[in-house]
N, CA, C and O atoms as a Maestro MAE file, in Angstrom:
{
 s_m_m2io_version
 :::
 2.0.0
}

f_m_ct {
 s_m_title
 :::
 protein
 m_atom[284] {
  # First column is atom index #
  i_m_mmod_type
  r_m_x_coord
  r_m_y_coord
  r_m_z_coord
  i_m_residue_number
  s_m_chain_name
  s_m_pdb_residue_name
  s_m_pdb_atom_name
  i_m_atomic_number
  :::
  1 25 11.875 -1.352 -33.224 1 A "MET " " N  " 7
  2 3 10.856 -2.257 -32.754 1 A "MET " " CA " 6
  3 2 11.277 -2.795 -31.388 1 A "MET " " C  " 6
  4 15 12.431 -3.179 -31.195 1 A "MET " " O  " 8
  5 25 10.349 -2.821 -30.452 2 A "MET " " N  " 7
  6 3 10.640 -3.296 -29.112 2 A "MET " " CA " 6
  7 2 10.356 -4.798 -29.011 2 A "MET " " C  " 6
  8 15 9.402 -5.296 -29.608 2 A "MET " " O  " 8
  9 25 11.178 -5.503 -28.263 3 A "ALA " " N  " 7
  10 3 10.966 -6.929 -28.043 3 A "ALA " " CA " 6
  11 2 9.908 -7.136 -26.977 3 A "ALA " " C  " 6
  12 15 9.796 -6.345 -26.041 3 A "ALA " " O  " 8
  13 25 9.138 -8.192 -27.119 4 A "ARG " " N  " 7
  14 3 8.104 -8.521 -26.131 4 A "ARG " " CA " 6
  15 2 8.656 -9.510 -25.126 4 A "ARG " " C  " 6
  16 15 9.380 -10.439 -25.483 4 A "ARG " " O  " 8
  17 25 8.312 -9.304 -23.876 5 A "ALA " " N  " 7
  18 3 8.731 -10.225 -22.823 5 A "ALA " " CA " 6
  19 2 7.919 -11.511 -22.871 5 A "ALA " " C  " 6
  20 15 8.382 -12.559 -22.421 5 A "ALA " " O  " 8
  21 25 6.726 -11.435 -23.408 6 A "ASP " " N  " 7
  22 3 5.860 -12.609 -23.505 6 A "ASP " " CA " 6
  23 2 5.559 -12.895 -24.971 6 A "ASP " " C  " 6
  24 15 4.614 -12.330 -25.521 6 A "ASP " " O  " 8
  25 25 6.337 -13.753 -25.611 7 A "PRO " " N  " 7
  26 3 6.121 -14.009 -27.034 7 A "PRO " " CA " 6
  27 2 4.739 -14.610 -27.289 7 A "PRO " " C  " 6
  28 15 4.277 -15.478 -26.549 7 A "PRO " " O  " 8
  29 25 4.095 -14.133 -28.344 8 A "THR " " N  " 7
  30 3 2.779 -14.647 -28.726 8 A "THR " " CA " 6
  31 2 2.857 -15.207 -30.133 8 A "THR " " C  " 6
  32 15 3.907 -15.167 -30.775 8 A "THR " " O  " 8
  33 25 1.748 -15.722 -30.599 9 A "ASN " " N  " 7
  34 3 1.725 -16.291 -31.943 9 A "ASN " " CA " 6
  35 2 1.545 -15.217 -33.015 9 A "ASN " " C  " 6
  36 15 1.422 -15.545 -34.195 9 A "ASN " " O  " 8
  37 25 1.529 -13.960 -32.630 10 A "GLY " " N  " 7
  38 3 1.419 -12.885 -33.609 10 A "GLY " " CA " 6
  39 2 0.043 -12.258 -33.691 10 A "GLY " " C  " 6
  40 15 -0.081 -11.115 -34.131 10 A "GLY " " O  " 8
  41 25 -1.009 -12.980 -33.276 11 A "THR " " N  " 7
  42 3 -2.349 -12.417 -33.385 11 A "THR " " CA " 6
  43 2 -2.690 -11.533 -32.199 11 A "THR " " C  " 6
  44 15 -3.351 -10.507 -32.361 11 A "THR " " O  " 8
  45 25 -2.248 -11.916 -31.010 12 A "GLY " " N  " 7
  46 3 -2.541 -11.125 -29.825 12 A "GLY " " CA " 6
  47 2 -3.987 -11.176 -29.399 12 A "GLY " " C  " 6
  48 15 -4.431 -10.320 -28.634 12 A "GLY " " O  " 8
  49 25 -4.746 -12.170 -29.876 13 A "THR " " N  " 7
  50 3 -6.159 -12.246 -29.543 13 A "THR " " CA " 6
  51 2 -6.513 -13.490 -28.729 13 A "THR " " C  " 6
  52 15 -7.691 -13.812 -28.573 13 A "THR " " O  " 8
  53 25 -5.528 -14.174 -28.223 14 A "GLU " " N  " 7
  54 3 -5.812 -15.370 -27.434 14 A "GLU " " CA " 6
  55 2 -6.435 -14.985 -26.099 14 A "GLU " " C  " 6
  56 15 -5.963 -14.056 -25.445 14 A "GLU " " O  " 8
  57 25 -7.495 -15.690 -25.683 15 A "PRO " " N  " 7
  58 3 -8.083 -15.386 -24.375 15 A "PRO " " CA " 6
  59 2 -7.160 -15.851 -23.249 15 A "PRO " " C  " 6
  60 15 -6.360 -16.771 -23.423 15 A "PRO " " O  " 8
  61 25 -7.286 -15.208 -22.110 16 A "ALA " " N  " 7
  62 3 -6.498 -15.610 -20.946 16 A "ALA " " CA " 6
  63 2 -6.952 -16.992 -20.500 16 A "ALA " " C  " 6
  64 15 -8.136 -17.311 -20.610 16 A "ALA " " O  " 8
  65 25 -6.048 -17.813 -20.004 17 A "PRO " " N  " 7
  66 3 -6.447 -19.145 -19.549 17 A "PRO " " CA " 6
  67 2 -7.394 -19.056 -18.365 17 A "PRO " " C  " 6
  68 15 -7.235 -18.200 -17.495 17 A "PRO " " O  " 8
  69 25 -8.387 -19.951 -18.337 18 A "THR " " N  " 7
  70 3 -9.376 -19.920 -17.262 18 A "THR " " CA " 6
  71 2 -8.876 -20.624 -16.014 18 A "THR " " C  " 6
  72 15 -9.266 -20.257 -14.906 18 A "THR " " O  " 8
  73 25 -8.021 -21.629 -16.165 19 A "GLY " " N  " 7
  74 3 -7.501 -22.347 -15.010 19 A "GLY " " CA " 6
  75 2 -6.269 -21.669 -14.459 19 A "GLY " " C  " 6
  76 15 -5.811 -20.652 -14.981 19 A "GLY " " O  " 8
  77 25 -5.739 -22.246 -13.396 20 A "GLY " " N  " 7
  78 3 -4.498 -21.735 -12.846 20 A "GLY " " CA " 6
  79 2 -4.631 -20.428 -12.092 20 A "GLY " " C  " 6
  80 15 -3.705 -19.617 -12.087 20 A "GLY " " O  " 8
  81 25 -5.776 -20.215 -11.452 21 A "GLN " " N  " 7
  82 3 -5.937 -18.990 -10.675 21 A "GLN " " CA " 6
  83 2 -4.995 -19.008 -9.484 21 A "GLN " " C  " 6
  84 15 -4.678 -20.067 -8.942 21 A "GLN " " O  " 8
  85 25 -4.557 -17.835 -9.091 22 A "GLN " " N  " 7
  86 3 -3.658 -17.726 -7.957 22 A "GLN " " CA " 6
  87 2 -4.243 -16.768 -6.936 22 A "GLN " " C  " 6
  88 15 -4.953 -15.821 -7.273 22 A "GLN " " O  " 8
  89 25 -3.925 -17.042 -5.684 23 A "TRP " " N  " 7
  90 3 -4.460 -16.286 -4.568 23 A "TRP " " CA " 6
  91 2 -3.328 -15.924 -3.621 23 A "TRP " " C  " 6
  92 15 -2.309 -16.613 -3.578 23 A "TRP " " O  " 8
  93 25 -3.497 -14.849 -2.864 24 A "ARG " " N  " 7
  94 3 -2.536 -14.509 -1.811 24 A "ARG " " CA " 6
  95 2 -3.274 -13.826 -0.676 24 A "ARG " " C  " 6
  96 15 -4.424 -13.410 -0.814 24 A "ARG " " O  " 8
  97 25 -2.591 -13.724 0.436 25 A "LEU " " N  " 7
  98 3 -3.149 -13.094 1.613 25 A "LEU " " CA " 6
  99 2 -2.449 -11.762 1.840 25 A "LEU " " C  " 6
  100 15 -1.223 -11.676 1.772 25 A "LEU " " O  " 8
  101 25 -3.230 -10.730 2.108 26 A "ARG " " N  " 7
  102 3 -2.682 -9.421 2.478 26 A "ARG " " CA " 6
  103 2 -3.118 -9.153 3.904 26 A "ARG " " C  " 6
  104 15 -4.291 -9.317 4.241 26 A "ARG " " O  " 8
  105 25 -2.173 -8.736 4.749 27 A "TYR " " N  " 7
  106 3 -2.499 -8.446 6.147 27 A "TYR " " CA " 6
  107 2 -1.591 -7.332 6.653 27 A "TYR " " C  " 6
  108 15 -0.535 -7.066 6.080 27 A "TYR " " O  " 8
  109 25 -2.012 -6.694 7.721 28 A "VAL " " N  " 7
  110 3 -1.283 -5.558 8.271 28 A "VAL " " CA " 6
  111 2 -0.793 -5.918 9.665 28 A "VAL " " C  " 6
  112 15 -1.551 -6.417 10.497 28 A "VAL " " O  " 8
  113 25 0.498 -5.654 9.908 29 A "VAL " " N  " 7
  114 3 1.101 -5.820 11.228 29 A "VAL " " CA " 6
  115 2 1.692 -4.468 11.592 29 A "VAL " " C  " 6
  116 15 2.618 -3.992 10.935 29 A "VAL " " O  " 8
  117 25 1.154 -3.849 12.643 30 A "GLY " " N  " 7
  118 3 1.597 -2.503 12.994 30 A "GLY " " CA " 6
  119 2 1.216 -1.535 11.889 30 A "GLY " " C  " 6
  120 15 0.035 -1.365 11.587 30 A "GLY " " O  " 8
  121 25 2.208 -0.901 11.286 31 A "GLU " " N  " 7
  122 3 1.970 0.043 10.196 31 A "GLU " " CA " 6
  123 2 2.334 -0.536 8.834 31 A "GLU " " C  " 6
  124 15 2.233 0.154 7.819 31 A "GLU " " O  " 8
  125 25 2.758 -1.800 8.804 32 A "PHE " " N  " 7
  126 3 3.281 -2.381 7.574 32 A "PHE " " CA " 6
  127 2 2.312 -3.391 6.968 32 A "PHE " " C  " 6
  128 15 1.710 -4.197 7.677 32 A "PHE " " O  " 8
  129 25 2.172 -3.334 5.641 33 A "VAL " " N  " 7
  130 3 1.345 -4.281 4.896 33 A "VAL " " CA " 6
  131 2 2.238 -5.434 4.451 33 A "VAL " " C  " 6
  132 15 3.330 -5.214 3.926 33 A "VAL " " O  " 8
  133 25 1.777 -6.653 4.661 34 A "HIS " " N  " 7
  134 3 2.513 -7.856 4.273 34 A "HIS " " CA " 6
  135 2 1.677 -8.671 3.302 34 A "HIS " " C  " 6
  136 15 0.448 -8.596 3.300 34 A "HIS " " O  " 8
  137 25 2.374 -9.463 2.463 35 A "TYR " " N  " 7
  138 3 1.723 -10.326 1.480 35 A "TYR " " CA " 6
  139 2 2.351 -11.709 1.537 35 A "TYR " " C  " 6
  140 15 3.549 -11.846 1.786 35 A "TYR " " O  " 8
  141 25 1.538 -12.733 1.306 36 A "THR " " N  " 7
  142 3 2.070 -14.090 1.167 36 A "THR " " CA " 6
  143 2 2.457 -14.312 -0.293 36 A "THR " " C  " 6
  144 15 2.282 -13.427 -1.130 36 A "THR " " O  " 8
  145 25 2.979 -15.488 -0.590 37 A "GLU " " N  " 7
  146 3 3.278 -15.855 -1.975 37 A "GLU " " CA " 6
  147 2 1.968 -16.068 -2.732 37 A "GLU " " C  " 6
  148 15 0.892 -15.949 -2.146 37 A "GLU " " O  " 8
  149 25 2.045 -16.381 -4.021 38 A "TRP " " N  " 7
  150 3 0.874 -16.588 -4.880 38 A "TRP " " CA " 6
  151 2 0.672 -18.082 -5.140 38 A "TRP " " C  " 6
  152 15 0.986 -18.538 -6.239 38 A "TRP " " O  " 8
  153 25 0.171 -18.856 -4.196 39 A "PRO " " N  " 7
  154 3 -0.085 -20.271 -4.499 39 A "PRO " " CA " 6
  155 2 -1.352 -20.430 -5.335 39 A "PRO " " C  " 6
  156 15 -2.239 -19.578 -5.288 39 A "PRO " " O  " 8
  157 25 -1.436 -21.507 -6.092 40 A "SER " " N  " 7
  158 3 -2.638 -21.767 -6.885 40 A "SER " " CA " 6
  159 2 -3.648 -22.598 -6.099 40 A "SER " " C  " 6
  160 15 -4.761 -22.836 -6.567 40 A "SER " " O  " 8
  161 25 -3.259 -23.036 -4.910 41 A "ASP " " N  " 7
  162 3 -4.147 -23.830 -4.055 41 A "ASP " " CA " 6
  163 2 -4.903 -22.896 -3.112 41 A "ASP " " C  " 6
  164 15 -4.321 -22.355 -2.171 41 A "ASP " " O  " 8
  165 25 -6.196 -22.708 -3.364 42 A "PHE " " N  " 7
  166 3 -6.984 -21.788 -2.548 42 A "PHE " " CA " 6
  167 2 -7.068 -22.254 -1.099 42 A "PHE " " C  " 6
  168 15 -7.111 -21.422 -0.193 42 A "PHE " " O  " 8
  169 25 -7.092 -23.550 -0.863 43 A "ALA " " N  " 7
  170 3 -7.195 -24.064 0.511 43 A "ALA " " CA " 6
  171 2 -6.028 -23.592 1.375 43 A "ALA " " C  " 6
  172 15 -6.205 -23.333 2.565 43 A "ALA " " O  " 8
  173 25 -4.844 -23.479 0.789 44 A "THR " " N  " 7
  174 3 -3.675 -22.989 1.523 44 A "THR " " CA " 6
  175 2 -3.889 -21.552 1.973 44 A "THR " " C  " 6
  176 15 -3.639 -21.221 3.132 44 A "THR " " O  " 8
  177 25 -4.348 -20.697 1.069 45 A "VAL " " N  " 7
  178 3 -4.578 -19.291 1.393 45 A "VAL " " CA " 6
  179 2 -5.723 -19.152 2.387 45 A "VAL " " C  " 6
  180 15 -5.669 -18.316 3.290 45 A "VAL " " O  " 8
  181 25 -6.744 -19.957 2.225 46 A "GLU " " N  " 7
  182 3 -7.872 -19.921 3.148 46 A "GLU " " CA " 6
  183 2 -7.440 -20.310 4.561 46 A "GLU " " C  " 6
  184 15 -7.925 -19.746 5.542 46 A "GLU " " O  " 8
  185 25 -6.528 -21.276 4.658 47 A "ASN " " N  " 7
  186 3 -5.983 -21.680 5.947 47 A "ASN " " CA " 6
  187 2 -5.197 -20.528 6.581 47 A "ASN " " C  " 6
  188 15 -5.360 -20.238 7.766 47 A "ASN " " O  " 8
  189 25 -4.342 -19.872 5.784 48 A "TYR " " N  " 7
  190 3 -3.619 -18.687 6.268 48 A "TYR " " CA " 6
  191 2 -4.607 -17.629 6.772 48 A "TYR " " C  " 6
  192 15 -4.405 -17.031 7.829 48 A "TYR " " O  " 8
  193 25 -5.671 -17.408 6.005 49 A "TYR " " N  " 7
  194 3 -6.668 -16.402 6.360 49 A "TYR " " CA " 6
  195 2 -7.254 -16.680 7.743 49 A "TYR " " C  " 6
  196 15 -7.337 -15.781 8.579 49 A "TYR " " O  " 8
  197 25 -7.657 -17.925 7.979 50 A "ASP " " N  " 7
  198 3 -8.228 -18.280 9.283 50 A "ASP " " CA " 6
  199 2 -7.223 -18.073 10.408 50 A "ASP " " C  " 6
  200 15 -7.581 -17.567 11.471 50 A "ASP " " O  " 8
  201 25 -5.971 -18.457 10.186 51 A "GLN " " N  " 7
  202 3 -4.944 -18.302 11.213 51 A "GLN " " CA " 6
  203 2 -4.671 -16.826 11.526 51 A "GLN " " C  " 6
  204 15 -4.600 -16.446 12.694 51 A "GLN " " O  " 8
  205 25 -4.520 -16.010 10.509 52 A "TYR " " N  " 7
  206 3 -4.191 -14.602 10.717 52 A "TYR " " CA " 6
  207 2 -5.383 -13.822 11.271 52 A "TYR " " C  " 6
  208 15 -5.209 -12.914 12.083 52 A "TYR " " O  " 8
  209 25 -6.583 -14.171 10.837 53 A "ARG " " N  " 7
  210 3 -7.786 -13.477 11.312 53 A "ARG " " CA " 6
  211 2 -7.999 -13.721 12.796 53 A "ARG " " C  " 6
  212 15 -8.432 -12.821 13.515 53 A "ARG " " O  " 8
  213 25 -7.704 -14.913 13.258 54 A "ARG " " N  " 7
  214 3 -7.901 -15.270 14.667 54 A "ARG " " CA " 6
  215 2 -6.723 -14.898 15.556 54 A "ARG " " C  " 6
  216 15 -6.861 -14.842 16.778 54 A "ARG " " O  " 8
  217 25 -5.567 -14.645 14.953 55 A "GLY " " N  " 7
  218 3 -4.367 -14.327 15.720 55 A "GLY " " CA " 6
  219 2 -4.354 -12.890 16.217 55 A "GLY " " C  " 6
  220 15 -5.175 -12.067 15.812 55 A "GLY " " O  " 8
  221 25 -3.413 -12.607 17.092 56 A "ASP " " N  " 7
  222 3 -3.276 -11.272 17.677 56 A "ASP " " CA " 6
  223 2 -2.255 -10.411 16.946 56 A "ASP " " C  " 6
  224 15 -2.112 -9.233 17.276 56 A "ASP " " O  " 8
  225 25 -1.551 -10.947 15.978 57 A "TYR " " N  " 7
  226 3 -0.425 -10.251 15.373 57 A "TYR " " CA " 6
  227 2 -0.765 -9.460 14.133 57 A "TYR " " C  " 6
  228 15 0.056 -8.655 13.693 57 A "TYR " " O  " 8
  229 25 -1.916 -9.645 13.554 58 A "GLY " " N  " 7
  230 3 -2.244 -8.936 12.318 58 A "GLY " " CA " 6
  231 2 -3.693 -8.490 12.308 58 A "GLY " " C  " 6
  232 15 -4.518 -8.972 13.085 58 A "GLY " " O  " 8
  233 25 -3.986 -7.555 11.408 59 A "HIS " " N  " 7
  234 3 -5.369 -7.118 11.219 59 A "HIS " " CA " 6
  235 2 -5.565 -6.765 9.749 59 A "HIS " " C  " 6
  236 15 -4.618 -6.804 8.963 59 A "HIS " " O  " 8
  237 25 -6.785 -6.425 9.384 60 A "ASP " " N  " 7
  238 3 -7.131 -6.127 7.987 60 A "ASP " " CA " 6
  239 2 -6.680 -7.250 7.063 60 A "ASP " " C  " 6
  240 15 -5.975 -7.017 6.081 60 A "ASP " " O  " 8
  241 25 -7.092 -8.462 7.385 61 A "VAL " " N  " 7
  242 3 -6.704 -9.653 6.621 61 A "VAL " " CA " 6
  243 2 -7.642 -9.799 5.425 61 A "VAL " " C  " 6
  244 15 -8.862 -9.807 5.585 61 A "VAL " " O  " 8
  245 25 -7.064 -9.915 4.214 62 A "VAL " " N  " 7
  246 3 -7.843 -9.978 2.978 62 A "VAL " " CA " 6
  247 2 -7.240 -11.019 2.048 62 A "VAL " " C  " 6
  248 15 -6.018 -11.118 1.931 62 A "VAL " " O  " 8
  249 25 -8.096 -11.799 1.385 63 A "ILE " " N  " 7
  250 3 -7.644 -12.717 0.337 63 A "ILE " " CA " 6
  251 2 -7.756 -11.983 -0.995 63 A "ILE " " C  " 6
  252 15 -8.805 -11.422 -1.313 63 A "ILE " " O  " 8
  253 25 -6.671 -11.989 -1.774 64 A "GLU " " N  " 7
  254 3 -6.657 -11.347 -3.085 64 A "GLU " " CA " 6
  255 2 -6.469 -12.399 -4.172 64 A "GLU " " C  " 6
  256 15 -5.766 -13.391 -3.978 64 A "GLU " " O  " 8
  257 25 -7.112 -12.168 -5.327 65 A "ARG " " N  " 7
  258 3 -6.969 -13.076 -6.465 65 A "ARG " " CA " 6
  259 2 -6.190 -12.353 -7.559 65 A "ARG " " C  " 6
  260 15 -6.452 -11.189 -7.862 65 A "ARG " " O  " 8
  261 25 -5.241 -13.053 -8.137 66 A "ARG " " N  " 7
  262 3 -4.457 -12.470 -9.241 66 A "ARG " " CA " 6
  263 2 -5.289 -12.520 -10.518 66 A "ARG " " C  " 6
  264 15 -5.878 -13.545 -10.861 66 A "ARG " " O  " 8
  265 25 -5.319 -11.390 -11.206 67 A "THR " " N  " 7
  266 3 -6.060 -11.277 -12.451 67 A "THR " " CA " 6
  267 2 -5.103 -10.884 -13.567 67 A "THR " " C  " 6
  268 15 -4.297 -9.968 -13.408 67 A "THR " " O  " 8
  269 25 -5.192 -11.575 -14.688 68 A "VAL " " N  " 7
  270 3 -4.370 -11.262 -15.848 68 A "VAL " " CA " 6
  271 2 -5.243 -10.533 -16.858 68 A "VAL " " C  " 6
  272 15 -6.286 -11.039 -17.273 68 A "VAL " " O  " 8
  273 25 -4.813 -9.357 -17.244 69 A "VAL " " N  " 7
  274 3 -5.552 -8.571 -18.234 69 A "VAL " " CA " 6
  275 2 -4.734 -8.555 -19.516 69 A "VAL " " C  " 6
  276 15 -3.571 -8.153 -19.516 69 A "VAL " " O  " 8
  277 25 -5.343 -8.988 -20.594 70 A "ARG " " N  " 7
  278 3 -4.665 -9.008 -21.885 70 A "ARG " " CA " 6
  279 2 -5.372 -8.067 -22.833 70 A "ARG " " C  " 6
  280 15 -6.598 -7.961 -22.835 70 A "ARG " " O  " 8
  281 25 -4.588 -7.396 -23.627 71 A "ARG " " N  " 7
  282 3 -5.176 -6.488 -24.625 71 A "ARG " " CA " 6
  283 2 -5.119 -7.109 -25.974 71 A "ARG " " C  " 6
  284 15 -5.563 -6.505 -26.951 71 A "ARG " " O  " 8
  :::
 }
 m_bond[283] {
  # First column is bond index #
  i_m_from
  i_m_to
  i_m_order
  :::
  1 1 2 1
  2 2 3 1
  3 3 4 2
  4 3 5 1
  5 5 6 1
  6 6 7 1
  7 7 8 2
  8 7 9 1
  9 9 10 1
  10 10 11 1
  11 11 12 2
  12 11 13 1
  13 13 14 1
  14 14 15 1
  15 15 16 2
  16 15 17 1
  17 17 18 1
  18 18 19 1
  19 19 20 2
  20 19 21 1
  21 21 22 1
  22 22 23 1
  23 23 24 2
  24 23 25 1
  25 25 26 1
  26 26 27 1
  27 27 28 2
  28 27 29 1
  29 29 30 1
  30 30 31 1
  31 31 32 2
  32 31 33 1
  33 33 34 1
  34 34 35 1
  35 35 36 2
  36 35 37 1
  37 37 38 1
  38 38 39 1
  39 39 40 2
  40 39 41 1
  41 41 42 1
  42 42 43 1
  43 43 44 2
  44 43 45 1
  45 45 46 1
  46 46 47 1
  47 47 48 2
  48 47 49 1
  49 49 50 1
  50 50 51 1
  51 51 52 2
  52 51 53 1
  53 53 54 1
  54 54 55 1
  55 55 56 2
  56 55 57 1
  57 57 58 1
  58 58 59 1
  59 59 60 2
  60 59 61 1
  61 61 62 1
  62 62 63 1
  63 63 64 2
  64 63 65 1
  65 65 66 1
  66 66 67 1
  67 67 68 2
  68 67 69 1
  69 69 70 1
  70 70 71 1
  71 71 72 2
  72 71 73 1
  73 73 74 1
  74 74 75 1
  75 75 76 2
  76 75 77 1
  77 77 78 1
  78 78 79 1
  79 79 80 2
  80 79 81 1
  81 81 82 1
  82 82 83 1
  83 83 84 2
  84 83 85 1
  85 85 86 1
  86 86 87 1
  87 87 88 2
  88 87 89 1
  89 89 90 1
  90 90 91 1
  91 91 92 2
  92 91 93 1
  93 93 94 1
  94 94 95 1
  95 95 96 2
  96 95 97 1
  97 97 98 1
  98 98 99 1
  99 99 100 2
  100 99 101 1
  101 101 102 1
  102 102 103 1
  103 103 104 2
  104 103 105 1
  105 105 106 1
  106 106 107 1
  107 107 108 2
  108 107 109 1
  109 109 110 1
  110 110 111 1
  111 111 112 2
  112 111 113 1
  113 113 114 1
  114 114 115 1
  115 115 116 2
  116 115 117 1
  117 117 118 1
  118 118 119 1
  119 119 120 2
  120 119 121 1
  121 121 122 1
  122 122 123 1
  123 123 124 2
  124 123 125 1
  125 125 126 1
  126 126 127 1
  127 127 128 2
  128 127 129 1
  129 129 130 1
  130 130 131 1
  131 131 132 2
  132 131 133 1
  133 133 134 1
  134 134 135 1
  135 135 136 2
  136 135 137 1
  137 137 138 1
  138 138 139 1
  139 139 140 2
  140 139 141 1
  141 141 142 1
  142 142 143 1
  143 143 144 2
  144 143 145 1
  145 145 146 1
  146 146 147 1
  147 147 148 2
  148 147 149 1
  149 149 150 1
  150 150 151 1
  151 151 152 2
  152 151 153 1
  153 153 154 1
  154 154 155 1
  155 155 156 2
  156 155 157 1
  157 157 158 1
  158 158 159 1
  159 159 160 2
  160 159 161 1
  161 161 162 1
  162 162 163 1
  163 163 164 2
  164 163 165 1
  165 165 166 1
  166 166 167 1
  167 167 168 2
  168 167 169 1
  169 169 170 1
  170 170 171 1
  171 171 172 2
  172 171 173 1
  173 173 174 1
  174 174 175 1
  175 175 176 2
  176 175 177 1
  177 177 178 1
  178 178 179 1
  179 179 180 2
  180 179 181 1
  181 181 182 1
  182 182 183 1
  183 183 184 2
  184 183 185 1
  185 185 186 1
  186 186 187 1
  187 187 188 2
  188 187 189 1
  189 189 190 1
  190 190 191 1
  191 191 192 2
  192 191 193 1
  193 193 194 1
  194 194 195 1
  195 195 196 2
  196 195 197 1
  197 197 198 1
  198 198 199 1
  199 199 200 2
  200 199 201 1
  201 201 202 1
  202 202 203 1
  203 203 204 2
  204 203 205 1
  205 205 206 1
  206 206 207 1
  207 207 208 2
  208 207 209 1
  209 209 210 1
  210 210 211 1
  211 211 212 2
  212 211 213 1
  213 213 214 1
  214 214 215 1
  215 215 216 2
  216 215 217 1
  217 217 218 1
  218 218 219 1
  219 219 220 2
  220 219 221 1
  221 221 222 1
  222 222 223 1
  223 223 224 2
  224 223 225 1
  225 225 226 1
  226 226 227 1
  227 227 228 2
  228 227 229 1
  229 229 230 1
  230 230 231 1
  231 231 232 2
  232 231 233 1
  233 233 234 1
  234 234 235 1
  235 235 236 2
  236 235 237 1
  237 237 238 1
  238 238 239 1
  239 239 240 2
  240 239 241 1
  241 241 242 1
  242 242 243 1
  243 243 244 2
  244 243 245 1
  245 245 246 1
  246 246 247 1
  247 247 248 2
  248 247 249 1
  249 249 250 1
  250 250 251 1
  251 251 252 2
  252 251 253 1
  253 253 254 1
  254 254 255 1
  255 255 256 2
  256 255 257 1
  257 257 258 1
  258 258 259 1
  259 259 260 2
  260 259 261 1
  261 261 262 1
  262 262 263 1
  263 263 264 2
  264 263 265 1
  265 265 266 1
  266 266 267 1
  267 267 268 2
  268 267 269 1
  269 269 270 1
  270 270 271 1
  271 271 272 2
  272 271 273 1
  273 273 274 1
  274 274 275 1
  275 275 276 2
  276 275 277 1
  277 277 278 1
  278 278 279 1
  279 279 280 2
  280 279 281 1
  281 281 282 1
  282 282 283 1
  283 283 284 2
  :::
 }
}
C-alpha cells in the first residue's frame, strides 16, 4: 500500500475549497519564460501585470490562476 502525501478523512469525496485562490504572472524575457510566486492577493499580481506589460524588458505577459483538481 502506498502512503498518501495529502492525508484525507478516508472518503476522498470532499470538494475543493472555494476560497484561497492563487495567481501568478508568466512573462517572457528574450527566449526564457519566467514566473512569479503564487500570491493569493490578486491585486499584487495585477500590479505586476501592469508593470511588465508596459515595460521594455518582457513580452507575452499572462496572469495564470492555480487550479486544484481532485478525484
